[in-house]
C-alpha positions in Angstrom: 0.0 0.0 0.0 1.5 3.3 -1.0 2.0 6.1 1.4 0.1 9.4 1.3 2.4 12.0 -0.2 2.8 15.2 1.8 3.3 18.5 0.1 6.3 20.5 1.4 4.0 23.6 1.6 1.8 21.7 4.1 4.7 21.9 6.7 4.4 25.7 7.0 0.6 25.5 7.2 0.8 22.8 9.9 3.3 24.7 11.9 1.0 27.8 11.8 -2.1 25.8 12.6 -2.9 22.1 12.2 -6.6 22.9 11.5 -5.6 25.3 8.7 -3.4 22.6 7.2 -6.2 20.0 7.3 -8.6 22.5 5.6 -6.2 23.2 2.8 -4.5 19.8 2.2 -7.2 17.4 3.2 -10.4 19.3 2.4 -9.1 21.4 -0.5 -10.3 24.7 0.9 -8.5 27.9 -0.2 -9.3 31.6 0.0 -7.0 34.5 -0.6 -6.5 37.4 1.7 -4.1 40.3 1.8 -1.3 38.1 3.1 -1.6 35.4 0.5 -1.9 37.9 -2.3 1.2 39.8 -1.1 3.0 36.5 -0.8 2.1 35.5 -4.4 3.4 38.8 -5.7 6.6 38.5 -3.7 7.1 35.0 -5.3 6.8 36.2 -8.9 10.5 36.2 -9.6 11.1 32.9 -7.8 8.2 31.3 -9.6 9.4 32.5 -13.0 11.7 29.4 -13.4 14.4 31.6 -14.9 17.9 30.7 -13.8 21.0 32.9 -13.8 24.4 33.6 -12.3 24.3 35.7 -9.2 27.1 36.4 -6.7 29.2 33.6 -8.1 26.3 31.1 -7.7 24.1 29.4 -10.2 20.6 30.4 -9.1 17.9 27.9 -10.1 14.3 28.9 -9.6 11.1 26.9 -9.1 13.0 23.6 -8.7 10.8 20.5 -8.4 11.6 18.4 -5.2 10.7 15.0 -4.0 11.8 12.4 -1.4 10.9 8.7 -1.8 12.1 8.0 1.7 10.0 10.6 3.4 7.0 10.7 1.0 7.5 14.4 0.3 7.0 16.4 -2.9 6.9 20.1 -3.8 9.4 22.7 -5.1 12.0 25.1 -3.9 11.6 28.8 -4.6 15.4 28.9 -5.3 18.3 26.4 -5.2 21.7 27.9 -5.3 24.7 25.9 -6.5 28.3 27.0 -5.9 30.9 24.3 -7.0 29.9 21.1 -5.2 27.8 23.0 -2.6 24.0 23.2 -2.8 21.5 25.0 -0.6 17.8 26.0 -0.8 16.4 29.5 -0.3 12.8 30.0 0.7 11.2 33.4 0.1 8.7 35.0 2.5 7.0 38.3 1.9 6.8 39.4 5.5 8.8 39.0 8.7 9.9 36.0 10.7 7.1 34.2 12.6 8.3 31.2 14.7 10.2 28.4 13.0 7.7 27.5 10.2 10.0 28.8 7.4 13.0 27.0 9.0 11.0 23.7 8.9 10.1 24.3 5.3 13.6 25.0 4.1 14.9 22.0 6.0 12.4 19.8 4.3 13.6 21.1 0.9 17.2 20.4 1.9 16.3 16.8 2.9 14.8 16.3 -0.6 17.8 17.7 -2.3 20.2 15.5 -0.2 18.3 12.4 -1.4 18.0 13.6 -5.0 21.6 14.7 -5.4 23.5 12.5 -2.9 25.0 15.5 -1.1 25.1 16.9 2.4 23.5 20.3 3.0 24.4 21.9 6.3 22.4 25.0 5.9 19.8 26.9 3.9 18.4 30.4 3.8 15.1 32.2 4.2 14.7 35.6 2.6 12.2 37.9 4.4 10.7 40.6 2.3 9.7 42.8 5.3 13.3 43.6 6.4 14.6 42.7 2.9 17.2 40.4 4.5 17.9 36.7 4.3 18.7 34.6 7.3 20.9 31.5 7.5 19.2 28.4 8.8 21.4 25.7 10.3 20.0 22.3 9.5 20.7 20.7 12.9 19.7 17.2 13.8 17.0 18.7 16.1 15.5 20.6 13.2 15.6 17.6 10.9 13.9 15.4 13.5 11.2 18.1 14.0 10.6 18.0 10.2 10.1 14.2 10.3 7.7 14.5 13.2 5.6 17.2 11.5 5.5 15.2 8.2 4.3 12.2 10.1 1.6 14.3 11.9 0.4 15.8 8.6 0.2 12.3 6.9 -1.8 10.9 9.9 -4.1 13.9 9.7 -4.6 13.4 6.0 -5.1 9.6 6.3 -7.7 9.9 9.1 -9.4 13.0 7.7 -10.0 14.2 11.2 -10.3 18.0 11.4 -8.5 19.4 14.4 -10.2 21.7 16.8 -9.9 25.4 16.0 -7.4 27.2 18.2 -9.6 30.4 18.4 -6.6 32.7 19.2 -4.8 35.6 17.7 -3.7 33.5 14.7 -7.3 33.2 13.5 -7.7 36.9 12.9 -5.0 36.8 10.2 -6.0 33.5 8.6 -7.3 33.4 5.1 -9.7 30.6 6.1 -11.4 32.5 8.9 -14.8 32.4 7.3 -14.5 28.6 6.5 -13.1 27.7 9.9 -15.5 29.7 12.1 -13.3 29.3 15.2 -15.6 31.2 17.6 -18.3 28.7 16.8 -16.5 25.4 16.2 -14.1 25.7 19.2 -17.0 25.5 21.7 -19.6 22.8 21.5 -22.2 24.9 23.3 -21.8 27.6 20.7 -22.5 25.1 17.9 -25.8 24.0 19.6 -26.7 27.7 20.1 -25.9 28.5 16.4 -28.0 25.6 15.2 -30.9 26.6 17.4 -30.8 30.3 16.4 -29.9 30.0 12.7 -30.5 26.6 11.2 -33.6 25.5 13.1 -35.2 28.9 12.8 -35.4 28.3 9.0 -37.8 25.4 9.7 -40.4 27.5 11.5 
């Protein structure tokens, strides 16, 4: 029996909110907001697929990635090659929020290591807010965290169980706010009240 393939992009969504990840990657729900639109605009150059020489490196854009061992697939915004050294670069339109981008770039590196038979000690994340890129050391701890997150995402997809909404400050900035309805779904008594006031009222 084949394993469920996990998209590399799901790692960032899961790190932000497991419920958001399930809605996007299991239920296929997607809605844009100002953050996703800004992110798409910031990725236009990386998504172009055009490669060039920059700063003594061969810069490859929109590089397909996969790992048979981990059951991962996706693509890297940028892969830079300098001699026999290779590293991924992930582009983010805003500022750093937790370690979600670190996990994503680490997953990209794990794929590249398997695909190319190389060791990759670090990657980079470029943040559009401060217009600066940060080096990410691909430690054993970070690699293990990626494996744990990938396993959790795969389990979530296989069981099709929708996690409970966190109903915290993350929800206000989430593009799926109107699909998730965290204020209602996070409390069973609110669901009952909603059904009584809205749904059942239609039958009278």
